[in-house]
C-alpha positions as CSV (number, residue, x, y, z in Angstrom):
1,M,14.4,-27.9,-3.5
2,H,10.9,-26.5,-2.5
3,K,11.5,-27.4,1.2
4,K,14.8,-25.6,1.2
5,I,13.2,-22.4,-0.3
6,D,10.2,-22.7,2.0
7,K,12.6,-22.9,5.0
8,M,14.5,-19.8,3.8
9,L,11.2,-17.9,3.3
10,A,10.0,-18.8,6.7
11,E,13.3,-17.8,8.3
12,A,13.2,-14.5,6.3
13,Y,9.6,-13.8,7.5
14,E,10.8,-14.4,11.1
15,N,13.6,-11.9,10.6
16,V,11.1,-9.3,9.2
17,E,8.9,-9.9,12.3
18,D,11.9,-9.3,14.5
19,G,12.9,-6.2,12.6
20,N,16.1,-7.8,11.1
21,F,15.4,-6.5,7.6
22,E,18.9,-6.9,6.3
23,D,19.1,-10.5,7.3
24,A,15.7,-11.1,5.8
25,L,16.8,-9.5,2.5
26,K,19.8,-11.8,2.3
27,L,17.5,-14.8,2.7
28,Y,15.0,-13.5,0.1
29,N,17.9,-13.0,-2.3
30,L,19.1,-16.6,-1.7
31,A,15.6,-18.0,-2.2
32,L,15.3,-16.0,-5.5
33,A,18.7,-17.2,-6.6
34,E,17.2,-20.7,-6.3
35,D,13.8,-19.8,-7.8
36,P,13.8,-16.4,-9.6
37,Q,10.1,-16.9,-10.5
38,N,8.9,-17.1,-6.9
39,V,6.2,-14.4,-6.7
40,L,5.8,-14.6,-3.0
41,A,9.5,-14.1,-2.4
42,L,9.6,-11.1,-4.8
43,I,6.7,-9.5,-3.0
44,D,8.1,-10.2,0.5
45,K,11.5,-8.9,-0.7
46,G,9.7,-5.7,-1.9
47,V,8.0,-5.3,1.5
48,T,11.4,-5.7,3.2
49,L,13.0,-3.2,0.9
50,Q,10.1,-0.8,1.6
51,N,10.7,-1.2,5.4
52,L,14.3,-0.2,4.8
53,G,13.2,2.9,2.9
54,R,14.6,1.6,-0.4
55,L,11.4,2.5,-2.3
56,S,12.6,2.3,-5.9
57,L,14.1,-1.2,-5.3
58,A,10.9,-2.2,-3.7
59,I,8.9,-1.0,-6.7
60,R,11.2,-3.0,-9.0
61,S,10.7,-6.1,-6.9
62,Y,6.9,-5.6,-7.2
63,D,7.2,-5.1,-10.9
64,K,9.1,-8.4,-11.3
65,A,6.3,-10.1,-9.3
66,L,3.7,-8.4,-11.5
67,S,5.5,-9.5,-14.7
68,L,5.0,-13.1,-13.5
69,S,1.6,-12.6,-12.0
70,P,-0.1,-9.5,-13.5
71,E,-3.2,-9.7,-11.4
72,N,-1.5,-10.2,-8.0
73,L,-3.4,-8.0,-5.6
74,D,-0.6,-8.0,-3.0
75,A,2.0,-6.9,-5.5
76,L,-0.3,-4.1,-6.8
77,I,-1.3,-2.8,-3.4
78,N,2.3,-2.9,-2.1
79,K,3.5,-1.2,-5.2
80,G,0.9,1.5,-4.6
81,S,2.0,1.8,-1.0
82,A,5.6,2.2,-2.0
83,F,4.6,5.0,-4.5
84,H,2.5,6.6,-1.7
85,S,5.6,6.5,0.6
86,A,7.6,8.2,-2.2
87,Q,4.9,10.9,-2.3
88,K,4.0,9.8,-5.9
89,Y,0.3,9.7,-5.1
90,S,-1.0,9.6,-8.7
91,H,1.1,6.5,-9.4
92,A,-0.1,5.0,-6.2
93,I,-3.7,5.6,-7.2
94,E,-3.0,3.9,-10.6
95,C,-1.9,0.8,-8.7
96,Y,-5.0,0.8,-6.4
97,D,-7.2,1.3,-9.5
98,A,-5.6,-1.7,-11.1
99,A,-6.2,-3.7,-8.0
100,L,-9.9,-2.6,-7.9
101,K,-10.3,-3.6,-11.5
102,I,-9.4,-7.2,-10.4
103,D,-11.4,-7.0,-7.1
104,Q,-13.9,-4.2,-6.7
105,K,-14.4,-5.1,-3.1
106,C,-10.8,-4.9,-2.0
107,A,-11.2,-2.9,1.1
108,M,-7.5,-2.3,1.4
109,A,-7.1,-0.9,-2.1
110,L,-10.1,1.4,-1.5
111,A,-8.7,2.7,1.8
112,Y,-5.2,3.2,0.5
113,K,-6.6,5.0,-2.5
114,G,-8.5,7.2,-0.1
115,L,-5.2,8.0,1.7
116,S,-3.5,9.0,-1.6
117,L,-6.6,11.1,-2.6
118,G,-6.4,12.8,0.7
119,E,-2.8,13.7,0.2
120,L,-3.8,15.2,-3.1
121,G,-6.3,17.3,-1.3
122,E,-9.3,15.5,-2.7
123,L,-11.0,15.0,0.7
124,Q,-14.5,14.4,-0.5
125,N,-13.3,11.7,-2.8
126,A,-11.1,10.3,-0.1
127,I,-14.0,10.1,2.3
128,K,-16.1,8.3,-0.3
129,H,-13.3,5.6,-0.6
130,F,-13.0,5.2,3.1
131,K,-16.8,4.8,3.5
132,K,-16.8,2.2,0.6
133,A,-13.9,0.3,2.3
134,L,-15.8,0.3,5.6
135,S,-19.0,-0.9,3.9
136,I,-17.0,-4.0,2.8
137,D,-15.0,-4.4,6.1
138,S,-16.6,-2.5,9.0
139,Q,-13.7,-3.4,11.3
140,F,-11.0,-1.9,9.0
141,E,-9.4,0.5,11.5
142,L,-7.3,2.4,8.9
143,A,-10.3,3.3,6.9
144,S,-12.3,4.3,10.0
145,I,-9.6,6.5,11.5
146,S,-8.7,8.0,8.1
147,K,-12.4,8.8,7.3
148,E,-12.7,10.6,10.6
149,I,-9.5,12.6,10.1
150,A,-10.6,13.6,6.5
151,Q,-14.0,14.6,7.7
152,D,-12.6,16.7,10.5
153,L,-10.1,18.3,8.1
154,L,-12.9,19.1,5.6
155,K,-15.0,20.7,8.4
156,S,-12.0,22.7,9.5
157,I,-11.4,23.9,5.9
158,N,-15.1,24.8,5.5
159,T,-15.1,26.7,8.8
160,E,-12.0,28.6,7.7
161,K,-13.6,29.5,4.4
162,K,-16.8,30.7,6.1
163,A,-14.7,32.8,8.5
164,Q,-12.8,34.4,5.6
165,L,-16.0,35.0,3.7
166,S,-17.6,36.8,6.7
167,K,-14.5,39.0,7.1
168,K,-14.8,40.1,3.5
169,L,-18.5,40.9,4.0
């Protein structure tokens, strides 16, 4: 039984890698019909749904995984990512905070939280999270690029404010 499920999951993963998300989804559903408690299949199904833009279904899949494994970092981070994609940044931050309660040194949760904070206009706080992520993983490209963008944006805003202030004077 486990070999059959493992084979389905491996084939589903290959389909995802090839961009065949609908085929992958069918395989994840078959695997979950055999083993509804398979946390990995639930998470990977969520990722696949997210790739298809079906964000609320993806979140439901992550929620099922979290009901079975409440401290699963992958499920929490992916759920946060789905909320971020749905522009529900506060909900995304809640997921990243839950992940950080489990692992304070989770560079991905820190960087993703920085992205959501940036979307909320909290650039200073976003930069702080990108820097913290980089202090854990100096090669984390997403954190590095995002930090630079946020710093440039903050400089631009400050320059604009100075220009407006000098016009008023």
